[in-house]
N, C-alpha and C positions, 0 to 999 in steps of 0.2 A: 407168916401166913403161908402155909403150904397147900398146894392143890393136889388133890388125890389124882393118881394116874387115870383111874377109870372116869372120873369127871372130865378130865382134860381130853381124853379120847372121845367121850360122848359129845363134848362141845365141838371138837374138831369135826366129828361126823355130821353134826347138825349144820355147821358152817358149809361143809362141802355139799351137802344135800340142798341147802338153800341156794348156793351158788349155781349148782347144776340146774336147778329148777328155773332160776332166772335166766340163765343162758339159753335153755331150751325155749322158754317163752319168747325171748328176743329172736331166736332163729325162726320160730313159727311165724312171727309177725313179718319178718323179712320175706318169707315164702309167700305170704298173702300179698305183699306189695308187688313182688315179681309177677304173681298171677295177674294182677290188674295191669301191669305195664306190658304184658304180652299181647295186649289188644291195641289196635290202631284205628283211628278214625279216618275215614276217607269221605270227603264231602263232594257231592256232585253240584257244580254251579251251572244253573240254567239261565240263559239269556233270552229276552224277547227279541224278535226280529227287529233290527234297526236300533236297539238300545243296548249298547255295550259298556256304558259307564258304570253300571252296577248290575249284579245278577238279579233277575226277577224272582228267582226261587232257588233254594238250596235243599239238598237232601243229604242227611248224615247216615252213613253206613258204617258198621263196626265189624272188623275182621280180626282174626288171629294174626299177629305179626308174622309168625312162621308161614302161614298160608300166603300172605302177601309176598313174602320173600321167595317162596318156592313155587307159587302158582300165580304169578303176577298177571298173566293174560286173563285167566278166568276171573280173578278178583275184579280187574278193571272192566271186563265185559259185564260183570254183574252190576257195577256202578253205572255204566252207560245204558243198561238194558231198559230202564224206564222210559228212555227217549228212543228206543228201538235202534240204537247205535251200537257199534261194536268195533273192535280192533282185530286186525289179522295177527299182529304180534306186538309184544311189548318187552323191552329189555332195559334193565336198570344198570347204570354205571355208577356204583356207590361212591367210588373215589371222586368223580366229577359232579356228583349229585345231579345226574342227568338221566332222563328217560327218553328212549326212542320208541315211538309208537307208530305202527304202520296201519294206515287207514285203507279200508276196502274200496273197490270201485263204486259201490252203492253210495258211500259217503262222498266220494269225489263227484259223483253225479249230482248229489244234493248241493255241493259247494258251487257247482256250475249253474244253479237255478237262477240266483240273483245275488248281488253284492251284499245286501243286508242279511240275507240268510247265511251266506258264506261267513260274514263277520261274526254272527251269533254262534254258529257252529265252531268256528276257530276258537273263539273265547271259551266256549263250553269245554272243548278238549284241552286247551292249553292251561286255563286256570284250574280246572279240576286236576289235571296231572301234576301241575306245580304244587298243589296242596297235598299231594301224597307225602307222608312223612319222609324227611330227608331229601326231597327233590326240589331243586331250584331252577333247573333248565329242562326244556322240552324240545325235542327234534321230532317233527311230524314228517312221515313219508307217505306216499300213496302207492300202494301195491309194490312196496319194496324200493321205490324210486325216491332217492334223497333229492332235496332241493327242488321239489315239484312246484310247478307254477301252472295255474289254470286261468280261465277268463276272469274269475272273481276272487282267487286266492293266490297267495304267494308264500310257500313254505321254505324259501331259501334261508339258510342260516339256522340259528338257535333262538328260541324264545326264552328270555332270561327273566326270572322273577325279580321284581323291583319293590314289591309290597305284598300285602296279604292277597289281594285279588287284582293286581295289575302286572303288566309285563311289557317289555320292549323287545324288539327283535334285534339280535346281534348277527349281522350278516358277514362278519369277518371270519367266522369259523367255517 
């Protein structure tokens, strides 16, 4: 049983065409997956004054991953905007999974109002920032001053994520 050269070439051509079609289809589906993974969720955790064991409310915001990486401050200020809060600066240290966020004097003044409000705002900032993708540690500064301490707040050290919405303060750093 001999196969005609023309038939063999036609069969080879069909196999190559089918293979290329399948390869292209797989490549297209990978591109769609990458498009989805280019977005990140950032959740704002809001706490009632005096109740810090669980958030009273959360708000989910979705951003382009590239925007979060290249415009971190504006993205985070958009997250905190619903509570009329904002940051002066925000810097992410990817290697240490740490974000340093600088609070303005307006927020420091709110923190000095009373202990329960200071605790609620501290939790809101720390837990929200720790739940930014790839962040586990938070350093809060006030007007550029690290290890700030006020009447009702203490930002010495680093807030370290210990669970989804809990943290402990590591003052050894």
